[in-house]
N, C-alpha and C positions, 0 to 999 in steps of 0.2 A: 083255642087261646088266641090272646091279642098280642101283637109284639110291636114295639117301637123301635126305630132309628135312633141311636145317640151318635154323636160325634163329640168326643171329648175335647178340652181345652188341646189345642194344638201348639208342640214348642217352637222355641225359636227357629229359625230356618224351615218353617213349615213348607213352603212353597218349594224347597226342593225334593222333600220327602212325600211318600205317599201316605195321607191322612190314617189315621186308624178307626175304623167303623165297628163299633159295637152292636149287636142285636139282643134286645134286653125283654124280658116281660113285662105286659103291662102292669103296673103296679109296684115295678120293681124299684128301689131308691139308689139312686144314684150320686150320693151326695159324695163330696170330696173334701179334701184340707183337713185344718186342724181340727174343726169342729166333730169330722167323722173319726179323727185318731181320737181325741178325748171320748167318745162316744166307745170304740174298740176299747180300750183301755178301761173304762168303767164297766162293761158286760164282762172282760176277764176277771177283774178286781171281782165282782160280785159272785161269779162262780167259784174263785179261790176262797172267797170268804165262808162259803158254803160248805165245801169240802176240806179245809184247814182245820177245824175244829174236829175232826175224826181222826186226825194224826196222833200218834204216841199211843204209850200205854193209857194215858187218860183221856182217850181220845172219846169223843161223845157218839152215840150211837144217832142215827137219822132215821125218821119214820117219813116215808115217802108214799102218799096217798096216789094211787093212779086211778081211781075211780072205780064204780061199780064193784064197791066192798072189798078192792086188792089194796093191799096194803104191805109193805116191805119195811123189815127194821135192819138196817146194817151200819157198819162203820168203816166198810170198806170203800175208798174214793172212787174207785172204777165203776162199781157197783150203784153208787149214788149219782154219778155224772150220767151212767146209761139210763137210768129210772127219769132222771129230770126232762123235761121237755124243752131243751134247748133250741131256740129257733136263731139267734144272733151267729153270723157268720163267724166272728171272732171268738166268741166264746165256744162255738162248735169245735173251735181248731183243740180246745183242751179236751174236749172228748177223744178227738182224734190221737191226741198224745198219749191220752189213758189207754186207749185200745192196743197202740203199736208198744208202749210199753209191756202191757198184760200179755202180749204176745208173744215180744221178743224175751221177756226174762220173767215174768210170771210175778212179779211184786214190783213196790216202789211207784205205783200208779198216783197215790196222792202227793207224794214227795217230789214227783217231776213235773206233776200240774201245779204245785204250790211254786216252784222255781221259775216255771215257765210263767206262771201269772205275776210274780215279784219281780220279774227284769222290766215290764212295760208299766208297772205301779211305779218303780224307781226312775223310770225315764221321763214320767209325765210332767213334772216340774219344769224341764229343759224344753218343753214343747212349746 
């Protein structure tokens, strides 16, 4: 694989500090700033919107088609998130949160993901 060398923006008094050098794979997006924050929040909100409707006694089932005729129907938020092919790093964090909650407690995966997703959503207007 091909790698490229990236030197991020240097802070004030950079001449007194050792510069940070990152080694990234070719094709890696190295965007920064407010547009990247908005992108992260939108990705998290998209996953939360999918999982939110499975919560509660009137929660809806989700049908996830995985290809090759494999279909899963579930209203468990952790199962739905595990079956989705999420590639965005910020949205993958929600999957990690669900897995951790499931491993530690065994329940509340949907609730903790909705809570974790609503915080950046509420913070978005202040950015």
